[in-house]
FIDREN-249650 format. One record per residue (C-alpha): residue number from 1; residue in three letters; x, y, z. Coordinates in Angstrom, 3 decimals, always signed. Layout:
! residues N
     i    aa          x          y          z
   NUM   ala          X          Y          Z
...
***
This chain:
! residues 136
     i    aa          x          y          z
     1   unk     +2.019    +38.769    -11.398
     2   unk     +5.721    +38.545    -11.914
     3   unk     +8.365    +40.946    -10.733
     4   unk    +11.543    +42.069    -12.429
     5   unk    +13.454    +39.337    -10.598
     6   unk    +11.363    +36.704    -12.392
     7   unk    +12.395    +37.756    -15.898
     8   unk    +14.062    +34.955    -17.793
     9   unk    +14.231    +32.275    -15.115
    10   unk    +12.728    +28.858    -15.622
    11   unk    +13.005    +27.707    -12.015
    12   unk     +9.339    +28.247    -11.056
    13   unk     +8.266    +26.074    -13.977
    14   unk    +10.830    +23.473    -12.921
    15   unk     +9.265    +23.246     -9.477
    16   unk     +5.775    +23.086    -10.974
    17   unk     +6.706    +20.221    -13.279
    18   unk     +8.659    +18.533    -10.472
    19   unk     +5.501    +18.544     -8.349
    20   unk     +3.564    +17.077    -11.234
    21   unk     +6.072    +14.297    -11.750
    22   unk     +6.316    +13.562     -8.024
    23   unk     +2.545    +13.140     -7.816
    24   unk     +2.578    +10.709    -10.733
    25   unk     +5.666     +8.701     -9.801
    26   unk     +5.142     +8.379     -6.056
    27   unk     +1.422     +7.587     -6.316
    28   unk     +2.176     +4.857     -8.841
    29   unk     +4.936     +3.440     -6.655
    30   unk     +2.356     +3.143     -3.864
    31   unk     -0.162     +1.624     -6.255
    32   unk     +2.380     -0.892     -7.508
    33   unk     +3.335     -1.925     -3.986
    34   unk     -0.305     -2.276     -2.932
    35   unk     -1.158     -4.274     -6.053
    36   unk     +1.823     -6.554     -5.607
    37   unk     +1.288     -7.184     -1.914
    38   unk     -2.449     -7.808     -2.315
    39   unk     -1.759     -9.995     -5.357
    40   unk     +0.585    -12.173     -3.322
    41   unk     -2.196    -12.567     -0.741
    42   unk     -4.667    -13.540     -3.468
    43   unk     -2.188    -16.094     -4.800
    44   unk     -1.719    -17.631     -1.358
    45   unk     -5.464    -17.600     -0.729
    46   unk     -6.176    -19.181     -4.137
    47   unk     -4.339    -22.310     -3.088
    48   unk     -6.601    -22.737     -0.054
    49   unk     -9.918    -21.582     -1.562
    50   unk     -9.863    -21.254     -5.374
    51   unk    -13.556    -20.326     -5.641
    52   unk    -13.052    -17.076     -3.707
    53   unk    -10.311    -15.573     -5.886
    54   unk    -12.531    -13.270     -7.945
    55   unk    -14.453    -12.189     -4.862
    56   unk    -11.233    -10.991     -3.221
    57   unk     -9.871     -8.902     -6.078
    58   unk    -11.093     -5.639     -4.459
    59   unk     -7.769     -4.667     -2.765
    60   unk     -5.975     -4.890     -6.114
    61   unk     -8.529     -2.582     -7.733
    62   unk     -8.335     -0.144     -4.815
    63   unk     -4.552     +0.016     -5.093
    64   unk     -4.811     +0.670     -8.826
    65   unk     -7.146     +3.593     -8.235
    66   unk     -4.410     +5.318     -6.219
    67   unk     -2.247     +5.430     -9.348
    68   unk     -5.142     +6.965    -11.273
    69   unk     -5.476     +9.678     -8.609
    70   unk     -1.786    +10.479     -9.054
    71   unk     -2.250    +10.690    -12.821
    72   unk     -5.211    +13.061    -12.499
    73   unk     -3.333    +15.385    -10.143
    74   unk     -0.250    +15.310    -12.377
    75   unk     -2.312    +16.350    -15.393
    76   unk     -3.966    +19.156    -13.428
    77   unk     -0.648    +20.458    -12.118
    78   unk     +1.213    +20.290    -15.410
    79   unk     -1.604    +22.002    -17.282
    80   unk     -1.437    +24.914    -14.819
    81   unk     +2.170    +25.735    -15.777
    82   unk     +2.030    +28.593    -18.280
    83   unk     +4.565    +29.704    -20.859
    84   unk     +6.308    +33.088    -20.567
    85   unk     +4.735    +35.999    -22.415
    86   unk     +6.544    +38.364    -24.762
    87   unk     +6.352    +42.021    -23.776
    88   unk     +8.487    +44.737    -25.373
    89   unk    +10.888    +42.138    -26.694
    90   unk    +11.433    +40.547    -23.274
    91   unk    +10.207    +37.214    -22.005
    92   unk     +8.295    +37.651    -18.738
    93   unk     +7.209    +34.721    -16.609
    94   unk     +3.588    +34.875    -15.513
    95   unk     +4.073    +31.601    -13.632
    96   unk     +5.835    +32.842    -10.513
    97   unk     +7.748    +31.328     -7.648
    98   unk     +4.658    +31.140     -5.444
    99   unk     +2.773    +28.950     -7.931
   100   unk     +5.856    +26.817     -8.563
   101   unk     +6.290    +26.052     -4.887
   102   unk     +2.552    +25.523     -4.369
   103   unk     +2.414    +22.999     -7.202
   104   unk     +5.575    +21.303     -5.940
   105   unk     +4.066    +20.953     -2.455
   106   unk     +0.753    +19.725     -3.865
   107   unk     +2.454    +17.082     -5.982
   108   unk     +4.678    +15.975     -3.126
   109   unk     +1.758    +15.645     -0.707
   110   unk     -0.374    +13.698     -3.207
   111   unk     +2.543    +11.432     -4.074
   112   unk     +3.556    +10.682     -0.501
   113   unk     -0.022    +10.039     +0.560
   114   unk     -0.307     +7.698     -2.433
   115   unk     +2.731     +5.785     -1.188
   116   unk     +1.226     +5.549     +2.300
   117   unk     -2.191     +4.506     +1.029
   118   unk     -0.707     +1.883     -1.297
   119   unk     +1.371     +0.487     +1.552
   120   unk     -1.679     +0.325     +3.830
   121   unk     -3.911     -1.234     +1.171
   122   unk     -1.228     -3.814     +0.432
   123   unk     -0.803     -4.855     +4.051
   124   unk     -4.494     -4.880     +4.919
   125   unk     -5.470     -6.457     +1.602
   126   unk     -2.936     -9.249     +2.023
   127   unk     -4.067    -10.086     +5.549
   128   unk     -7.761     -9.679     +4.743
   129   unk     -7.697    -11.831     +1.650
   130   unk     -5.840    -14.602     +3.463
   131   unk     -8.335    -14.443     +6.367
   132   unk    -11.310    -14.694     +4.001
   133   unk     -9.677    -17.677     +2.286
   134   unk     -9.385    -19.548     +5.593
   135   unk    -13.111    -19.272     +6.296
   136   unk    -15.157    -22.349     +5.414
***
């Protein structure tokens, strides 16, 4: 529960919503990079082997799923932030500093791992798609 020091401050909710937005934004930055990099590989491979374009669309789909993971975590984190309750005419925060920092850390870790996964999928997808296109 909250303590008397938590009365009236909105900072824990700020950190909770910041974690939610970091999960969404950073995961989608990773997904966009992975989609773009793998798409460039598919475009280069399509010149060499046009029949294999649809078969090699998997890295683009995998990169897009990373953005969906970020969206799911952002919805879960933002729905966990609760409004202050009214008690004896005062507004008391039930959402404390500990939850705010936990949700901030969760959003940051999901977002940064989304950036890393999107980067890896983009690099591997680009090289893999081009290698498959060179095969006879």
